[in-house]
C-alpha positions in Angstrom: 120.4 96.2 86.1 118.7 95.4 89.3 115.5 93.0 89.1 112.6 93.3 91.2 112.6 90.5 94.1 108.6 90.1 93.7 108.8 89.1 89.9 108.2 90.2 86.4 105.2 92.5 85.8 105.3 94.1 89.6 106.5 97.4 90.8 107.6 98.5 94.0 106.4 102.0 95.4 106.7 103.5 98.4 104.9 106.1 100.8 105.4 108.6 103.3 102.7 109.0 106.1 102.5 110.7 109.6 104.1 108.6 112.2 100.9 107.8 114.0 99.4 106.3 111.0 102.3 104.2 110.1 102.9 103.0 113.7 99.1 101.7 113.7 100.0 100.0 110.4 102.7 98.4 111.9 100.7 97.3 114.9 97.7 96.0 113.0 100.1 93.9 110.7 102.1 92.2 113.6 98.9 91.3 115.3 98.2 89.5 112.3 101.9 88.2 111.8 102.2 90.1 108.8 104.8 92.3 107.2 103.5 95.9 107.0 103.9 95.8 103.3 102.0 92.6 103.1 99.1 94.0 105.5 99.1 97.2 103.5 98.7 95.0 100.2 95.8 93.2 101.6 93.8 96.2 102.8 94.7 98.5 99.6 93.7 95.4 97.4 90.2 94.9 99.4 89.7 98.7 98.7 90.2 98.5 95.0 88.1 95.5 94.6 85.2 97.1 96.3 85.0 99.8 93.9 84.3 102.7 96.3 85.5 106.0 95.6 88.1 107.7 98.0 86.6 110.9 99.7 89.6 113.1 100.1 89.1 115.5 102.8 91.6 118.2 104.6 92.3 117.2 108.2 
């Protein structure tokens, strides 16, 4: 059985997204000297803490 490198009480998730969005996230993370995963964790955490509802729209 493998252990999660982040520790107990954590879960690793993965997502697929369009290349242009992924590239933008990588660029923003690099500008802050963060990994892409750390950057995503920060922005998703801020959004969840805000309590705002996500507006789903077709593009």
